[in-house]
N, CA, C, O and the ligand as a Tripos MOL2 file, in Angstrom:
@<TRIPOS>MOLECULE
protein
  297   295    75     0     0
PROTEIN
NO_CHARGES

@<TRIPOS>ATOM
      1 N          74.0200  109.4440  130.7380 N.3       1 MET1
      2 CA         74.7980  108.8900  129.6150 C.3       1 MET1
      3 C          76.1550  108.4360  130.1090 C.2       1 MET1
      4 O          77.1750  108.7530  129.4970 O.2       1 MET1
      5 N          76.1820  107.7040  131.1990 N.am      2 LEU2
      6 CA         77.4560  107.2330  131.7240 C.3       2 LEU2
      7 C          77.7020  105.7840  131.2970 C.2       2 LEU2
      8 O          77.9020  104.9020  132.1320 O.2       2 LEU2
      9 N          77.6840  105.5610  130.0060 N.am      3 ASP3
     10 CA         77.8940  104.2150  129.4900 C.3       3 ASP3
     11 C          79.3140  104.0190  129.0000 C.2       3 ASP3
     12 O          79.6060  103.0120  128.3560 O.2       3 ASP3
     13 N          80.1940  104.9480  129.2860 N.am      4 GLY4
     14 CA         81.5810  104.8110  128.9070 C.3       4 GLY4
     15 C          81.9080  105.3820  127.5510 C.2       4 GLY4
     16 O          83.0820  105.4920  127.1960 O.2       4 GLY4
     17 N          80.8970  105.7490  126.7830 N.am      5 ARG5
     18 CA         81.1790  106.3180  125.4670 C.3       5 ARG5
     19 C          81.1600  107.8380  125.5580 C.2       5 ARG5
     20 O          80.3120  108.4090  126.2430 O.2       5 ARG5
     21 N          82.0920  108.4980  124.8710 N.am      6 PRO6
     22 CA         82.0730  109.9570  124.8590 C.3       6 PRO6
     23 C          80.9210  110.4660  124.0100 C.2       6 PRO6
     24 O          80.5290  109.8280  123.0330 O.2       6 PRO6
     25 N          80.3890  111.6010  124.3810 N.am      7 GLU7
     26 CA         79.3200  112.2080  123.5970 C.3       7 GLU7
     27 C          79.9030  112.7180  122.2910 C.2       7 GLU7
     28 O          80.8970  113.4440  122.3090 O.2       7 GLU7
     29 N          79.3020  112.3520  121.1370 N.am      8 PRO8
     30 CA         79.8530  112.8380  119.8710 C.3       8 PRO8
     31 C          79.7690  114.3530  119.7890 C.2       8 PRO8
     32 O          78.8190  114.9580  120.2860 O.2       8 PRO8
     33 N          80.7680  114.9640  119.1600 N.am      9 PRO9
     34 CA         80.6910  116.4190  118.9650 C.3       9 PRO9
     35 C          79.4980  116.7880  118.1030 C.2       9 PRO9
     36 O          78.9420  115.9550  117.3870 O.2       9 PRO9
     37 N          79.1190  118.0510  118.1880 N.am     10 PHE10
     38 CA         77.9430  118.5180  117.4370 C.3      10 PHE10
     39 C          78.1210  118.2930  115.9420 C.2      10 PHE10
     40 O          77.1740  117.9330  115.2430 O.2      10 PHE10
     41 N          79.3550  118.5100  115.4510 N.am     11 ARG11
     42 CA         79.5830  118.3490  114.0110 C.3      11 ARG11
     43 C          79.3760  116.8930  113.5880 C.2      11 ARG11
     44 O          78.9680  116.6280  112.4570 O.2      11 ARG11
     45 N          79.6580  115.9450  114.4960 N.am     12 VAL12
     46 CA         79.4440  114.5450  114.1710 C.3      12 VAL12
     47 C          77.9510  114.2370  114.1470 C.2      12 VAL12
     48 O          77.4780  113.4970  113.2850 O.2      12 VAL12
     49 N          77.2190  114.8030  115.0860 N.am     13 LEU13
     50 CA         75.7700  114.6110  115.0810 C.3      13 LEU13
     51 C          75.1570  115.1820  113.8090 C.2      13 LEU13
     52 O          74.2700  114.5730  113.2110 O.2      13 LEU13
     53 N          75.6310  116.3500  113.4010 N.am     14 MET14
     54 CA         75.1250  116.9690  112.1760 C.3      14 MET14
     55 C          75.5010  116.1430  110.9550 C.2      14 MET14
     56 O          74.7050  116.0020  110.0260 O.2      14 MET14
     57 N          76.7140  115.5960  110.9540 N.am     15 ALA15
     58 CA         77.1460  114.7710  109.8270 C.3      15 ALA15
     59 C          76.2460  113.5390  109.7050 C.2      15 ALA15
     60 O          75.8710  113.1380  108.6030 O.2      15 ALA15
     61 N          75.9090  112.9510  110.8440 N.am     16 GLY16
     62 CA         75.0070  111.8000  110.8100 C.3      16 GLY16
     63 C          73.6420  112.1810  110.2650 C.2      16 GLY16
     64 O          73.0200  111.4140  109.5310 O.2      16 GLY16
     65 N          73.1800  113.3750  110.6310 N.am     17 TYR17
     66 CA         71.8970  113.8510  110.1210 C.3      17 TYR17
     67 C          71.9670  114.0540  108.6190 C.2      17 TYR17
     68 O          71.0350  113.6910  107.9020 O.2      17 TYR17
     69 N          73.0680  114.6350  108.1280 N.am     18 VAL18
     70 CA         73.2180  114.9110  106.6950 C.3      18 VAL18
     71 C          73.2180  113.6050  105.9040 C.2      18 VAL18
     72 O          72.5550  113.5010  104.8720 O.2      18 VAL18
     73 N          73.9660  112.6050  106.3910 N.am     19 VAL19
     74 CA         74.0280  111.3270  105.6850 C.3      19 VAL19
     75 C          72.6520  110.6740  105.6710 C.2      19 VAL19
     76 O          72.2140  110.1540  104.6450 O.2      19 VAL19
     77 N          71.9730  110.7020  106.8150 N.am     20 ASP20
     78 CA         70.6410  110.0990  106.8940 C.3      20 ASP20
     79 C          69.6670  110.8110  105.9670 C.2      20 ASP20
     80 O          68.8260  110.1810  105.3260 O.2      20 ASP20
     81 N          69.7930  112.1320  105.9060 N.am     21 PHE21
     82 CA         68.9230  112.9230  105.0250 C.3      21 PHE21
     83 C          69.1180  112.5000  103.5790 C.2      21 PHE21
     84 O          68.1490  112.3740  102.8300 O.2      21 PHE21
     85 N          70.3810  112.2780  103.1780 N.am     22 HIS22
     86 CA         70.6660  111.9410  101.7850 C.3      22 HIS22
     87 C          70.2090  110.5380  101.4220 C.2      22 HIS22
     88 O          70.1630  110.1910  100.2420 O.2      22 HIS22
     89 N          69.8710  109.7250  102.4190 N.am     23 HIS23
     90 CA         69.3040  108.4150  102.1010 C.3      23 HIS23
     91 C          67.8880  108.5450  101.5320 C.2      23 HIS23
     92 O          67.3770  107.6340  100.8810 O.2      23 HIS23
     93 N          67.2790  109.6840  101.7920 N.am     24 ARG24
     94 CA         65.8880  109.8620  101.3800 C.3      24 ARG24
     95 C          65.6990  110.9980  100.3850 C.2      24 ARG24
     96 O          64.7980  110.9550   99.5470 O.2      24 ARG24
     97 N          66.5490  112.0110  100.4810 N.am     25 ASN25
     98 CA         66.3430  113.2170   99.6900 C.3      25 ASN25
     99 C          67.6600  113.7250   99.1350 C.2      25 ASN25
    100 O          68.7400  113.2710   99.5110 O.2      25 ASN25
    101 N          67.5330  114.6860   98.2250 N.am     26 ALA26
    102 CA         68.6860  115.4290   97.7380 C.3      26 ALA26
    103 C          68.6260  116.8220   98.3530 C.2      26 ALA26
    104 O          67.5530  117.4080   98.5030 O.2      26 ALA26
    105 N          69.7980  117.3380   98.7030 N.am     27 CYS27
    106 CA         69.8440  118.6790   99.2760 C.3      27 CYS27
    107 C          70.1390  119.6660   98.1590 C.2      27 CYS27
    108 O          70.4490  119.2530   97.0420 O.2      27 CYS27
    109 N          70.0490  120.9550   98.4330 N.am     28 PRO28
    110 CA         70.3100  121.9660   97.3730 C.3      28 PRO28
    111 C          71.7150  121.8840   96.7910 C.2      28 PRO28
    112 O          71.9570  122.3820   95.6910 O.2      28 PRO28
    113 N          72.6530  121.2590   97.5180 N.am     29 ARG29
    114 CA         74.0210  121.1630   97.0050 C.3      29 ARG29
    115 C          74.2320  119.9120   96.1580 C.2      29 ARG29
    116 O          75.2820  119.7770   95.5290 O.2      29 ARG29
    117 N          73.2840  119.0110   96.1230 N.am     30 CYS30
    118 CA         73.4480  117.7830   95.3570 C.3      30 CYS30
    119 C          73.5360  118.0890   93.8660 C.2      30 CYS30
    120 O          72.7780  118.9070   93.3430 O.2      30 CYS30
    121 N          74.4760  117.4180   93.1830 N.am     31 GLN31
    122 CA         74.6670  117.6170   91.7570 C.3      31 GLN31
    123 C          73.8190  116.6110   90.9790 C.2      31 GLN31
    124 O          73.3880  115.5990   91.5300 O.2      31 GLN31
    125 N          73.5820  116.8950   89.6940 N.am     32 PRO32
    126 CA         72.7860  115.9690   88.8750 C.3      32 PRO32
    127 C          73.3860  114.5630   88.8180 C.2      32 PRO32
    128 O          72.6550  113.5840   88.6670 O.2      32 PRO32
    129 N          74.7120  114.4550   88.9370 N.am     33 ASP33
    130 CA         75.3420  113.1360   88.8560 C.3      33 ASP33
    131 C          75.3230  112.4030   90.1880 C.2      33 ASP33
    132 O          75.8630  111.3010   90.2900 O.2      33 ASP33
    133 N          74.7120  112.9920   91.2140 N.am     34 GLY34
    134 CA         74.6010  112.3180   92.4870 C.3      34 GLY34
    135 C          75.6710  112.6910   93.4920 C.2      34 GLY34
    136 O          75.5580  112.3610   94.6720 O.2      34 GLY34
    137 N          76.7050  113.3760   93.0370 N.am     35 SER35
    138 CA         77.7450  113.7930   93.9760 C.3      35 SER35
    139 C          77.2540  114.9790   94.7950 C.2      35 SER35
    140 O          76.3790  115.7310   94.3650 O.2      35 SER35
    141 N          77.8300  115.1290   95.9730 N.am     36 CYS36
    142 CA         77.4060  116.2130   96.8400 C.3      36 CYS36
    143 C          78.5440  116.5380   97.7970 C.2      36 CYS36
    144 O          79.0440  115.6640   98.5050 O.2      36 CYS36
    145 N          78.9440  117.7950   97.8110 N.am     37 ARG37
    146 CA         80.0410  118.1830   98.7020 C.3      37 ARG37
    147 C          79.6370  118.0620  100.1620 C.2      37 ARG37
    148 O          80.4570  117.6910  101.0010 O.2      37 ARG37
    149 N          78.3940  118.3660  100.4740 N.am     38 ARG38
    150 CA         77.9460  118.2710  101.8540 C.3      38 ARG38
    151 C          77.9510  116.8170  102.3140 C.2      38 ARG38
    152 O          78.3790  116.5040  103.4250 O.2      38 ARG38
    153 N          77.4630  115.9240  101.4290 N.am     39 LEU39
    154 CA         77.4320  114.5150  101.7930 C.3      39 LEU39
    155 C          78.8490  113.9560  101.9180 C.2      39 LEU39
    156 O          79.1320  113.1750  102.8270 O.2      39 LEU39
    157 N          79.7360  114.3550  101.0080 N.am     40 THR40
    158 CA         81.1200  113.8980  101.0840 C.3      40 THR40
    159 C          81.7830  114.3570  102.3750 C.2      40 THR40
    160 O          82.4670  113.5810  103.0420 O.2      40 THR40
    161 N          81.5750  115.6230  102.7230 N.am     41 ALA41
    162 CA         82.1700  116.1540  103.9470 C.3      41 ALA41
    163 C          81.5790  115.4630  105.1730 C.2      41 ALA41
    164 O          82.3010  115.1650  106.1240 O.2      41 ALA41
    165 N          80.2940  115.2100  105.1560 N.am     42 ALA42
    166 CA         79.6520  114.5530  106.2940 C.3      42 ALA42
    167 C          80.1590  113.1220  106.4530 C.2      42 ALA42
    168 O          80.4190  112.6670  107.5670 O.2      42 ALA42
    169 N          80.2950  112.4220  105.3330 N.am     43 ALA43
    170 CA         80.7840  111.0420  105.3940 C.3      43 ALA43
    171 C          82.2160  111.0060  105.9190 C.2      43 ALA43
    172 O          82.5850  110.1080  106.6770 O.2      43 ALA43
    173 N          83.0150  111.9820  105.5140 N.am     44 GLU44
    174 CA         84.3930  112.0310  105.9960 C.3      44 GLU44
    175 C          84.4270  112.3260  107.4950 C.2      44 GLU44
    176 O          85.2390  111.7570  108.2240 O.2      44 GLU44
    177 N          83.5520  113.2060  107.9460 N.am     45 THR45
    178 CA         83.4920  113.5160  109.3780 C.3      45 THR45
    179 C          83.1230  112.2730  110.1790 C.2      45 THR45
    180 O          83.7330  111.9960  111.2120 O.2      45 THR45
    181 N          82.1280  111.5220  109.7080 N.am     46 LEU46
    182 CA         81.7100  110.3140  110.4140 C.3      46 LEU46
    183 C          82.8160  109.2620  110.3870 C.2      46 LEU46
    184 O          83.0480  108.5740  111.3810 O.2      46 LEU46
    185 N          83.4970  109.1400  109.2500 N.am     47 ARG47
    186 CA         84.5630  108.1450  109.1400 C.3      47 ARG47
    187 C          85.6960  108.4580  110.1180 C.2      47 ARG47
    188 O          86.2290  107.5730  110.7880 O.2      47 ARG47
    189 N          86.0450  109.7440  110.1780 N.am     48 ALA48
    190 CA         87.1150  110.1500  111.0890 C.3      48 ALA48
    191 C          86.7080  109.9170  112.5390 C.2      48 ALA48
    192 O          87.5390  109.5440  113.3670 O.2      48 ALA48
    193 N          85.4370  110.1340  112.8460 N.am     49 TRP49
    194 CA         84.9610  109.9440  114.2200 C.3      49 TRP49
    195 C          85.0070  108.4610  114.5950 C.2      49 TRP49
    196 O          85.4420  108.1060  115.6910 O.2      49 TRP49
    197 N          84.5590  107.6030  113.6830 N.am     50 ARG50
    198 CA         84.5160  106.1690  113.9830 C.3      50 ARG50
    199 C          85.9080  105.5690  114.0550 C.2      50 ARG50
    200 O          86.1210  104.5720  114.7450 O.2      50 ARG50
    201 N          86.8590  106.1700  113.3460 N.am     51 HIS51
    202 CA         88.2110  105.6240  113.3060 C.3      51 HIS51
    203 C          89.1830  106.4470  114.1330 C.2      51 HIS51
    204 O          90.3970  106.3450  113.9530 O.2      51 HIS51
    205 N          88.6590  107.2570  115.0340 N.am     52 ARG52
    206 CA         89.5500  108.0680  115.8680 C.3      52 ARG52
    207 C          90.4460  107.1470  116.6870 C.2      52 ARG52
    208 O          89.9590  106.1970  117.2990 O.2      52 ARG52
    209 N          91.7430  107.4140  116.7050 N.am     53 PRO53
    210 CA         92.6830  106.4560  117.2830 C.3      53 PRO53
    211 C          92.5900  106.3610  118.8020 C.2      53 PRO53
    212 O          92.9400  105.3290  119.3750 O.2      53 PRO53
    213 N          92.1260  107.4160  119.4610 N.am     54 ASP54
    214 CA         92.1330  107.4010  120.9260 C.3      54 ASP54
    215 C          90.8990  106.7410  121.5140 C.2      54 ASP54
    216 O          90.8360  106.5250  122.7250 O.2      54 ASP54
    217 N          89.9060  106.4120  120.6760 N.am     55 HIS55
    218 CA         88.7030  105.7490  121.1730 C.3      55 HIS55
    219 C          88.3200  104.6050  120.2280 C.2      55 HIS55
    220 O          87.3880  104.7470  119.4360 O.2      55 HIS55
    221 N          89.0180  103.4920  120.3030 N.am     56 PRO56
    222 CA         88.6790  102.3720  119.4310 C.3      56 PRO56
    223 C          87.3080  101.8150  119.7850 C.2      56 PRO56
    224 O          86.8740  101.9300  120.9310 O.2      56 PRO56
    225 N          86.6190  101.2120  118.8150 N.am     57 PRO57
    226 CA         85.2970  100.6490  119.0990 C.3      57 PRO57
    227 C          85.4050   99.5320  120.1270 C.2      57 PRO57
    228 O          86.4070   98.8180  120.1680 O.2      57 PRO57
    229 N          84.3850   99.3790  120.9510 N.am     58 PRO58
    230 CA         84.4520   98.3510  121.9970 C.3      58 PRO58
    231 C          84.3890   96.9520  121.4100 C.2      58 PRO58
    232 O          83.7170   96.7030  120.4090 O.2      58 PRO58
    233 N          85.1050   96.0530  122.0570 N.am     59 HIS59
    234 CA         85.0970   94.6560  121.6260 C.3      59 HIS59
    235 C          84.4600   93.8220  122.7340 C.2      59 HIS59
    236 O          84.7890   93.9530  123.9130 O.2      59 HIS59
    237 N          83.5470   92.9690  122.3150 N.am     60 HIS60
    238 CA         82.8780   92.1220  123.2920 C.3      60 HIS60
    239 C          83.5380   90.7450  123.2710 C.2      60 HIS60
    240 O          83.0970   89.8330  122.5720 O.2      60 HIS60
    241 N          84.5700   90.6250  124.0310 N.am     61 THR61
    242 CA         85.3050   89.3660  124.0850 C.3      61 THR61
    243 C          85.2800   88.8260  125.5070 C.2      61 THR61
    244 O          85.0250   89.5590  126.4620 O.2      61 THR61
    245 N          85.5420   87.5600  125.6270 N.am     62 ALA62
    246 CA         85.6100   86.9640  126.9470 C.3      62 ALA62
    247 C          86.7680   87.5830  127.7190 C.2      62 ALA62
    248 O          87.7670   87.9800  127.1210 O.2      62 ALA62
    249 N          86.6440   87.6680  129.0380 N.am     63 PRO63
    250 CA         87.6940   88.3370  129.8210 C.3      63 PRO63
    251 C          89.0800   87.7400  129.6040 C.2      63 PRO63
    252 O          90.0670   88.4740  129.5730 O.2      63 PRO63
    253 N          89.1680   86.4330  129.4550 N.am     64 ASP64
    254 CA         90.4770   85.7980  129.3520 C.3      64 ASP64
    255 C          90.7000   85.1840  127.9790 C.2      64 ASP64
    256 O          91.4850   84.2450  127.8460 O.2      64 ASP64
    257 N          90.0090   85.7090  126.9310 N.am     65 ALA65
    258 CA         90.1910   85.1380  125.5990 C.3      65 ALA65
    259 C          91.6110   85.3720  125.1020 C.2      65 ALA65
    260 O          92.1830   84.5110  124.4330 O.2      65 ALA65
    261 N          92.1810   86.5170  125.4180 N.am     66 GLY66
    262 CA         93.5340   86.8150  124.9640 C.3      66 GLY66
    263 C          94.5380   85.8560  125.5510 C.2      66 GLY66
    264 O          95.4960   85.4660  124.8820 O.2      66 GLY66
    265 N          94.3300   85.4720  126.7930 N.am     67 GLU67
    266 CA         95.2700   84.5430  127.4190 C.3      67 GLU67
    267 C          95.2000   83.1740  126.7560 C.2      67 GLU67
    268 O          96.2280   82.5260  126.5580 O.2      67 GLU67
    269 N          93.9840   82.7260  126.4080 N.am     68 GLN68
    270 CA         93.8290   81.3950  125.8330 C.3      68 GLN68
    271 C          94.3620   81.3270  124.4030 C.2      68 GLN68
    272 O          94.8180   80.2720  123.9610 O.2      68 GLN68
    273 N          94.3050   82.4840  123.6540 N.am     69 GLN69
    274 CA         94.7800   82.4810  122.2870 C.3      69 GLN69
    275 C          96.2950   82.6210  122.2070 C.2      69 GLN69
    276 O          96.8860   82.4070  121.1490 O.2      69 GLN69
    277 N          96.9130   82.9740  123.3040 N.am     70 ARG70
    278 CA         98.3580   83.1520  123.2890 C.3      70 ARG70
    279 C          99.0310   81.7630  123.2080 C.2      70 ARG70
    280 O          98.6680   80.8640  123.9670 O.2      70 ARG70
    281 N         100.0020   81.5820  122.3020 N.am     71 PRO71
    282 CA        100.6520   80.2610  122.2010 C.3      71 PRO71
    283 C         101.3750   79.8860  123.4900 C.2      71 PRO71
    284 O         101.9710   80.7240  124.1670 O.2      71 PRO71
    285 N         101.3010   78.6310  123.7910 N.am     72 ALA72
    286 CA        101.9180   78.1710  125.0340 C.3      72 ALA72
    287 C         103.4450   78.2490  124.9530 C.2      72 ALA72
    288 O         104.0400   77.9880  123.9070 O.2      72 ALA72
    289 N         104.0410   78.5990  126.0370 N.am     73 ALA73
    290 CA        105.5040   78.6610  126.0760 C.3      73 ALA73
    291 C         106.0830   77.2490  126.1200 C.2      73 ALA73
    292 O         105.5130   76.3730  126.7700 O.2      73 ALA73
    293 N         107.1890   77.0180  125.4510 N.am     74 PRO74
    294 CA        107.8150   75.6810  125.4370 C.3      74 PRO74
    295 C         108.3710   75.2960  126.8110 C.2      74 PRO74
    296 O         108.9270   74.2090  126.9700 O.2      74 PRO74
    297 ZN         73.3960  116.8040   98.9230 Zn       75 ZN75
@<TRIPOS>BOND
     1     1     2 1
     2     2     3 1
     3     3     4 2
     4     3     5 am
     5     5     6 1
     6     6     7 1
     7     7     8 2
     8     7     9 am
     9     9    10 1
    10    10    11 1
    11    11    12 2
    12    11    13 am
    13    13    14 1
    14    14    15 1
    15    15    16 2
    16    15    17 am
    17    17    18 1
    18    18    19 1
    19    19    20 2
    20    19    21 am
    21    21    22 1
    22    22    23 1
    23    23    24 2
    24    23    25 am
    25    25    26 1
    26    26    27 1
    27    27    28 2
    28    27    29 am
    29    29    30 1
    30    30    31 1
    31    31    32 2
    32    31    33 am
    33    33    34 1
    34    34    35 1
    35    35    36 2
    36    35    37 am
    37    37    38 1
    38    38    39 1
    39    39    40 2
    40    39    41 am
    41    41    42 1
    42    42    43 1
    43    43    44 2
    44    43    45 am
    45    45    46 1
    46    46    47 1
    47    47    48 2
    48    47    49 am
    49    49    50 1
    50    50    51 1
    51    51    52 2
    52    51    53 am
    53    53    54 1
    54    54    55 1
    55    55    56 2
    56    55    57 am
    57    57    58 1
    58    58    59 1
    59    59    60 2
    60    59    61 am
    61    61    62 1
    62    62    63 1
    63    63    64 2
    64    63    65 am
    65    65    66 1
    66    66    67 1
    67    67    68 2
    68    67    69 am
    69    69    70 1
    70    70    71 1
    71    71    72 2
    72    71    73 am
    73    73    74 1
    74    74    75 1
    75    75    76 2
    76    75    77 am
    77    77    78 1
    78    78    79 1
    79    79    80 2
    80    79    81 am
    81    81    82 1
    82    82    83 1
    83    83    84 2
    84    83    85 am
    85    85    86 1
    86    86    87 1
    87    87    88 2
    88    87    89 am
    89    89    90 1
    90    90    91 1
    91    91    92 2
    92    91    93 am
    93    93    94 1
    94    94    95 1
    95    95    96 2
    96    95    97 am
    97    97    98 1
    98    98    99 1
    99    99   100 2
   100    99   101 am
   101   101   102 1
   102   102   103 1
   103   103   104 2
   104   103   105 am
   105   105   106 1
   106   106   107 1
   107   107   108 2
   108   107   109 am
   109   109   110 1
   110   110   111 1
   111   111   112 2
   112   111   113 am
   113   113   114 1
   114   114   115 1
   115   115   116 2
   116   115   117 am
   117   117   118 1
   118   118   119 1
   119   119   120 2
   120   119   121 am
   121   121   122 1
   122   122   123 1
   123   123   124 2
   124   123   125 am
   125   125   126 1
   126   126   127 1
   127   127   128 2
   128   127   129 am
   129   129   130 1
   130   130   131 1
   131   131   132 2
   132   131   133 am
   133   133   134 1
   134   134   135 1
   135   135   136 2
   136   135   137 am
   137   137   138 1
   138   138   139 1
   139   139   140 2
   140   139   141 am
   141   141   142 1
   142   142   143 1
   143   143   144 2
   144   143   145 am
   145   145   146 1
   146   146   147 1
   147   147   148 2
   148   147   149 am
   149   149   150 1
   150   150   151 1
   151   151   152 2
   152   151   153 am
   153   153   154 1
   154   154   155 1
   155   155   156 2
   156   155   157 am
   157   157   158 1
   158   158   159 1
   159   159   160 2
   160   159   161 am
   161   161   162 1
   162   162   163 1
   163   163   164 2
   164   163   165 am
   165   165   166 1
   166   166   167 1
   167   167   168 2
   168   167   169 am
   169   169   170 1
   170   170   171 1
   171   171   172 2
   172   171   173 am
   173   173   174 1
   174   174   175 1
   175   175   176 2
   176   175   177 am
   177   177   178 1
   178   178   179 1
   179   179   180 2
   180   179   181 am
   181   181   182 1
   182   182   183 1
   183   183   184 2
   184   183   185 am
   185   185   186 1
   186   186   187 1
   187   187   188 2
   188   187   189 am
   189   189   190 1
   190   190   191 1
   191   191   192 2
   192   191   193 am
   193   193   194 1
   194   194   195 1
   195   195   196 2
   196   195   197 am
   197   197   198 1
   198   198   199 1
   199   199   200 2
   200   199   201 am
   201   201   202 1
   202   202   203 1
   203   203   204 2
   204   203   205 am
   205   205   206 1
   206   206   207 1
   207   207   208 2
   208   207   209 am
   209   209   210 1
   210   210   211 1
   211   211   212 2
   212   211   213 am
   213   213   214 1
   214   214   215 1
   215   215   216 2
   216   215   217 am
   217   217   218 1
   218   218   219 1
   219   219   220 2
   220   219   221 am
   221   221   222 1
   222   222   223 1
   223   223   224 2
   224   223   225 am
   225   225   226 1
   226   226   227 1
   227   227   228 2
   228   227   229 am
   229   229   230 1
   230   230   231 1
   231   231   232 2
   232   231   233 am
   233   233   234 1
   234   234   235 1
   235   235   236 2
   236   235   237 am
   237   237   238 1
   238   238   239 1
   239   239   240 2
   240   239   241 am
   241   241   242 1
   242   242   243 1
   243   243   244 2
   244   243   245 am
   245   245   246 1
   246   246   247 1
   247   247   248 2
   248   247   249 am
   249   249   250 1
   250   250   251 1
   251   251   252 2
   252   251   253 am
   253   253   254 1
   254   254   255 1
   255   255   256 2
   256   255   257 am
   257   257   258 1
   258   258   259 1
   259   259   260 2
   260   259   261 am
   261   261   262 1
   262   262   263 1
   263   263   264 2
   264   263   265 am
   265   265   266 1
   266   266   267 1
   267   267   268 2
   268   267   269 am
   269   269   270 1
   270   270   271 1
   271   271   272 2
   272   271   273 am
   273   273   274 1
   274   274   275 1
   275   275   276 2
   276   275   277 am
   277   277   278 1
   278   278   279 1
   279   279   280 2
   280   279   281 am
   281   281   282 1
   282   282   283 1
   283   283   284 2
   284   283   285 am
   285   285   286 1
   286   286   287 1
   287   287   288 2
   288   287   289 am
   289   289   290 1
   290   290   291 1
   291   291   292 2
   292   291   293 am
   293   293   294 1
   294   294   295 1
   295   295   296 2
@<TRIPOS>SUBSTRUCTURE
     1 MET1         2 RESIDUE 1 A MET
     2 LEU2         6 RESIDUE 1 A LEU
     3 ASP3        10 RESIDUE 1 A ASP
     4 GLY4        14 RESIDUE 1 A GLY
     5 ARG5        18 RESIDUE 1 A ARG
     6 PRO6        22 RESIDUE 1 A PRO
     7 GLU7        26 RESIDUE 1 A GLU
     8 PRO8        30 RESIDUE 1 A PRO
     9 PRO9        34 RESIDUE 1 A PRO
    10 PHE10       38 RESIDUE 1 A PHE
    11 ARG11       42 RESIDUE 1 A ARG
    12 VAL12       46 RESIDUE 1 A VAL
    13 LEU13       50 RESIDUE 1 A LEU
    14 MET14       54 RESIDUE 1 A MET
    15 ALA15       58 RESIDUE 1 A ALA
    16 GLY16       62 RESIDUE 1 A GLY
    17 TYR17       66 RESIDUE 1 A TYR
    18 VAL18       70 RESIDUE 1 A VAL
    19 VAL19       74 RESIDUE 1 A VAL
    20 ASP20       78 RESIDUE 1 A ASP
    21 PHE21       82 RESIDUE 1 A PHE
    22 HIS22       86 RESIDUE 1 A HIS
    23 HIS23       90 RESIDUE 1 A HIS
    24 ARG24       94 RESIDUE 1 A ARG
    25 ASN25       98 RESIDUE 1 A ASN
    26 ALA26      102 RESIDUE 1 A ALA
    27 CYS27      106 RESIDUE 1 A CYS
    28 PRO28      110 RESIDUE 1 A PRO
    29 ARG29      114 RESIDUE 1 A ARG
    30 CYS30      118 RESIDUE 1 A CYS
    31 GLN31      122 RESIDUE 1 A GLN
    32 PRO32      126 RESIDUE 1 A PRO
    33 ASP33      130 RESIDUE 1 A ASP
    34 GLY34      134 RESIDUE 1 A GLY
    35 SER35      138 RESIDUE 1 A SER
    36 CYS36      142 RESIDUE 1 A CYS
    37 ARG37      146 RESIDUE 1 A ARG
    38 ARG38      150 RESIDUE 1 A ARG
    39 LEU39      154 RESIDUE 1 A LEU
    40 THR40      158 RESIDUE 1 A THR
    41 ALA41      162 RESIDUE 1 A ALA
    42 ALA42      166 RESIDUE 1 A ALA
    43 ALA43      170 RESIDUE 1 A ALA
    44 GLU44      174 RESIDUE 1 A GLU
    45 THR45      178 RESIDUE 1 A THR
    46 LEU46      182 RESIDUE 1 A LEU
    47 ARG47      186 RESIDUE 1 A ARG
    48 ALA48      190 RESIDUE 1 A ALA
    49 TRP49      194 RESIDUE 1 A TRP
    50 ARG50      198 RESIDUE 1 A ARG
    51 HIS51      202 RESIDUE 1 A HIS
    52 ARG52      206 RESIDUE 1 A ARG
    53 PRO53      210 RESIDUE 1 A PRO
    54 ASP54      214 RESIDUE 1 A ASP
    55 HIS55      218 RESIDUE 1 A HIS
    56 PRO56      222 RESIDUE 1 A PRO
    57 PRO57      226 RESIDUE 1 A PRO
    58 PRO58      230 RESIDUE 1 A PRO
    59 HIS59      234 RESIDUE 1 A HIS
    60 HIS60      238 RESIDUE 1 A HIS
    61 THR61      242 RESIDUE 1 A THR
    62 ALA62      246 RESIDUE 1 A ALA
    63 PRO63      250 RESIDUE 1 A PRO
    64 ASP64      254 RESIDUE 1 A ASP
    65 ALA65      258 RESIDUE 1 A ALA
    66 GLY66      262 RESIDUE 1 A GLY
    67 GLU67      266 RESIDUE 1 A GLU
    68 GLN68      270 RESIDUE 1 A GLN
    69 GLN69      274 RESIDUE 1 A GLN
    70 ARG70      278 RESIDUE 1 A ARG
    71 PRO71      282 RESIDUE 1 A PRO
    72 ALA72      286 RESIDUE 1 A ALA
    73 ALA73      290 RESIDUE 1 A ALA
    74 PRO74      294 RESIDUE 1 A PRO
    75 ZN75       297 GROUP 0 **** ****
C-alpha cells in the first residue's frame, strides 16, 4: 500500500461501514423519523477525515499548469 495515501484509522473504516450499512438497512439505534446517532457520528467522522487539513485530496493537474495560469508580469 505504498501509493502515497495514509491508511485510514480504524474508526474511519468503521464509519464507512456504518454509512454503507445505513444505505441498505436500519440499525437498532435508528429512530422512526430516520435520524440515527450512529449514522450522524459516522458521517461526521468521515467528513473530518476527508477534510483533514494536513492531507488534502490529490489533484490531477498538469505539472506546469500553475505556471501557465499565473498572470504575466508587465
Ligand atoms: Zn442507525
